[in-house]
C-alpha positions as CSV (number, residue, x, y, z in Angstrom):
1,M,98.8,126.9,62.8
2,M,96.5,128.2,65.5
3,E,95.7,131.4,62.7
4,D,94.2,128.9,60.7
5,L,92.7,126.5,62.9
6,R,90.9,130.0,63.8
7,T,89.9,130.8,60.2
8,V,88.4,127.4,59.6
9,M,86.7,127.2,62.7
10,G,85.7,130.8,63.1
11,E,86.1,133.5,65.7
12,E,83.4,132.2,67.9
13,V,83.7,128.2,67.7
14,F,87.2,129.0,67.8
15,V,86.9,131.2,71.2
16,A,84.5,128.3,72.8
17,A,86.5,125.4,72.3
18,A,89.3,126.9,74.0
19,V,87.3,127.9,76.7
20,G,86.5,124.2,76.7
21,L,89.7,123.2,76.8
22,I,91.1,125.3,79.9
23,T,87.7,124.2,82.2
24,L,88.7,120.3,81.2
25,L,92.1,121.1,82.4
26,I,91.3,122.9,85.2
27,V,89.4,120.0,86.5
28,L,91.5,117.5,85.7
29,V,94.2,119.2,87.7
30,Y,91.5,119.9,90.7
31,M,91.2,116.0,90.6
32,G,94.8,115.2,90.6
33,V,95.0,117.6,93.9
34,F,91.8,116.2,95.2
35,R,92.9,112.4,94.8
36,K,96.6,113.6,96.1
37,R,94.5,114.9,99.1
38,K,92.7,112.0,99.6
39,G,95.8,109.9,99.6
40,T,97.1,111.2,102.9
41,V,94.2,109.7,104.5
42,G,95.2,107.0,106.8
43,D,98.6,109.3,108.1
44,K,97.1,110.4,110.9
45,V,97.2,109.4,114.6
46,V,94.8,111.4,116.7
47,M,94.8,111.4,120.7
48,V,91.8,112.9,122.3
49,G,90.3,113.1,125.8
50,L,89.8,114.9,128.5
51,P,91.5,118.1,129.9
52,G,94.3,116.3,132.1
53,S,94.1,112.9,131.0
54,G,97.6,111.7,130.5
55,K,98.0,113.0,126.4
56,T,100.8,114.9,126.5
57,A,102.6,112.7,128.6
58,L,101.9,109.8,126.5
59,F,102.7,111.9,123.4
60,F,106.3,112.6,124.8
61,K,106.8,109.0,126.2
62,M,105.6,107.0,123.1
63,L,107.5,109.9,120.1
64,K,110.8,110.7,122.2
65,G,111.2,108.5,124.9
66,Q,111.0,111.2,127.6
67,E,108.9,111.8,130.5
68,V,107.7,115.2,131.3
69,E,105.5,117.0,133.1
70,T,102.5,118.8,131.8
71,Q,99.9,120.8,132.8
72,T,96.8,121.4,131.1
73,S,97.2,123.4,128.1
74,V,95.2,124.8,125.3
75,I,97.9,124.2,122.8
76,V,98.1,121.4,120.0
77,N,101.1,119.5,120.0
78,Q,101.8,118.0,116.6
79,E,105.0,115.9,115.1
80,Q,105.2,113.9,111.8
81,T,107.5,111.0,112.5
82,E,108.9,107.5,111.1
83,F,106.6,105.1,112.9
84,G,106.2,101.7,113.0
85,L,107.5,98.3,114.5
86,K,107.7,96.1,111.4
87,T,107.3,98.9,108.5
88,K,108.6,102.4,109.1
89,K,105.9,105.0,107.6
90,R,105.8,108.6,108.0
91,K,102.6,109.6,110.1
92,M,101.7,112.8,112.1
93,F,100.8,112.8,115.6
94,I,98.2,115.4,117.2
95,D,97.7,115.9,120.8
96,Y,94.6,117.6,120.9
97,P,93.5,119.6,124.2
98,G,91.4,118.6,125.5
99,H,89.6,121.9,126.9
100,F,85.9,121.9,126.2
101,R,85.8,125.6,124.0
102,L,88.0,123.9,121.6
103,R,86.0,121.2,120.9
104,P,84.6,122.6,117.3
105,G,88.4,121.6,116.0
106,L,88.4,118.5,117.8
107,M,86.2,116.4,115.2
108,P,88.1,118.0,111.4
109,N,91.0,116.6,113.0
110,C,89.4,112.8,113.4
111,E,87.9,112.7,110.1
112,D,90.7,112.0,108.1
113,A,92.6,110.1,111.1
114,C,94.3,106.0,110.6
115,E,94.0,106.0,114.4
116,I,92.0,107.6,117.6
117,L,93.5,107.4,120.9
118,F,90.6,108.2,123.3
119,V,93.1,108.5,126.7
120,I,91.4,108.5,130.5
121,D,93.0,109.0,133.9
122,A,92.7,105.5,135.8
123,I,92.8,107.7,138.6
124,D,90.0,110.2,138.3
125,W,88.2,109.0,135.9
126,E,84.4,107.9,138.2
127,S,84.2,111.6,138.2
128,N,84.7,112.3,134.7
129,L,82.7,109.5,133.4
130,S,79.7,111.2,132.2
131,P,82.0,113.5,129.6
132,N,83.7,111.1,129.3
133,A,81.0,108.7,127.7
134,E,79.6,112.1,126.0
135,L,82.7,112.5,123.8
136,L,82.9,108.5,123.0
137,V,79.3,109.2,121.8
138,A,80.0,111.9,119.8
139,L,83.1,110.2,118.3
140,L,81.0,107.0,117.5
141,T,78.3,108.8,116.0
142,N,79.7,111.1,113.7
143,P,79.1,110.7,109.9
144,K,82.3,111.7,108.3
145,I,84.4,109.4,111.3
146,V,82.5,106.5,111.1
147,H,81.9,106.4,107.2
148,Q,85.0,107.0,105.8
149,T,86.4,104.9,103.2
150,C,89.5,104.8,105.6
151,R,87.8,104.0,108.5
152,P,89.7,105.2,111.9
153,S,90.6,102.0,114.6
154,L,90.1,103.3,118.6
155,A,91.9,102.9,121.3
156,V,90.3,103.6,124.4
157,V,93.8,104.2,126.4
158,C,93.3,103.8,130.1
159,T,96.6,106.2,131.6
160,K,98.3,106.2,135.0
161,R,98.0,102.4,135.9
162,D,101.8,103.0,137.5
163,V,99.7,104.7,140.3
164,G,98.5,101.6,142.9
165,H,95.0,103.1,143.0
166,S,94.3,103.7,139.7
167,Y,91.5,101.5,138.0
168,K,92.3,98.8,135.5
169,S,90.7,99.2,131.7
170,T,88.4,96.2,132.0
171,A,86.3,98.3,135.4
172,I,86.7,101.4,133.6
173,K,85.0,100.1,129.9
174,K,81.9,98.2,132.3
175,Q,80.8,101.5,133.9
176,L,82.0,102.9,130.7
177,E,79.1,101.2,128.5
178,K,76.9,101.6,131.2
179,E,76.8,105.2,131.1
180,I,77.1,105.3,126.7
181,D,73.8,103.3,127.2
182,K,72.3,106.5,129.0
183,V,74.0,109.2,126.7
184,R,72.7,107.2,123.4
185,K,69.5,107.1,124.5
186,T,69.3,111.0,125.3
187,K,70.5,112.5,121.9
188,I,68.1,109.8,120.5
189,N,65.1,111.5,121.8
190,V,67.2,114.8,120.6
191,V,67.9,113.5,116.9
192,N,64.3,112.7,116.8
193,Q,62.9,115.8,118.5
194,L,65.2,117.4,115.7
195,G,63.6,115.2,112.5
196,S,65.2,115.1,108.9
197,E,67.9,117.9,111.3
198,G,69.4,115.1,112.9
199,A,69.2,112.3,110.2
200,D,73.1,112.8,109.4
201,V,73.5,111.2,112.1
202,V,74.8,107.5,112.9
203,E,72.4,105.5,115.2
204,L,75.2,103.4,117.9
205,G,73.5,100.0,118.5
206,D,69.7,99.1,119.2
207,D,67.8,101.0,121.7
208,H,66.6,98.1,123.0
209,E,70.2,96.3,123.5
210,K,72.3,97.9,126.3
211,F,75.4,98.6,125.0
212,T,78.7,97.1,124.2
213,F,81.9,98.0,122.4
214,E,82.3,94.6,121.0
215,A,78.4,94.5,119.8
216,H,77.2,98.1,119.2
217,S,80.8,100.5,117.9
218,P,80.9,101.1,114.0
219,L,85.0,101.3,114.8
220,D,87.3,98.6,116.4
221,T,87.5,99.2,119.3
222,T,90.9,97.7,122.2
223,F,91.1,98.9,125.4
224,F,94.6,99.5,127.0
225,D,95.9,100.1,130.4
226,V,99.1,101.7,130.3
227,S,101.4,104.2,131.8
228,A,104.1,107.2,130.9
229,R,106.1,106.7,133.8
230,G,109.1,105.0,134.4
231,D,109.4,101.9,132.0
232,G,106.3,102.8,130.5
233,V,103.1,100.2,131.6
234,N,102.5,98.2,128.4
235,L,103.2,100.7,126.5
236,E,104.9,97.9,123.7
237,G,101.3,96.7,123.7
238,L,99.9,99.8,122.3
239,R,102.9,100.3,120.3
240,Q,102.2,97.0,118.6
241,W,98.0,97.6,118.0
242,M,99.4,101.2,116.3
243,D,101.4,99.3,114.0
244,S,99.1,96.6,112.9
245,H,96.7,99.4,111.6
246,I,99.6,101.2,109.9
247,Q,98.2,101.5,105.8
């Protein structure tokens, strides 16, 4: 049958049609794979923060119920597990190191996350106020994060709240907003100097208004007071928040 078709169509026309058909099949296969990959968006929970913030201790406490002694590391911890209080769904949890030299790999991990847990040490937060604000601004102004179809939710998790001299998340939130206000104005000036090169940056609120998470954060943002020690202060509240955002 193929020989008859080739005779009727002519050699050159037949080859062109065959090439076109093969190309179409490749495109359709690619689109199918691409859609499949896009479907995995929303299955990832990324824990970010500065070194020593308590990410890894929280990671093991939440996923394994284990209380572990940790130290600053450059190793990425990740685990895929069934998660959910009401409806179990397979999730990939990633504890990304806070070391500055690993920062280039952080944003790509957050770009397809369904939830971002930004972990802050509630004891030593004042000395790290500026770095925390800068990292938050980097996340909140990244167009690949805030403009994705499945926009992630953000939890600012203030850890080590079992320690008596740690600070409440309400106090940390207030100071973070003031510091972010300074950082974003500096970033606006830099973007303005870059001109068209800095056009692909999300504006973080109105420069003439004081920044607040409620009014200006492009991500749904919630603050938590938790601890990875003992019974785990308010870990249940964090789990419930995560459960409500399972997609």
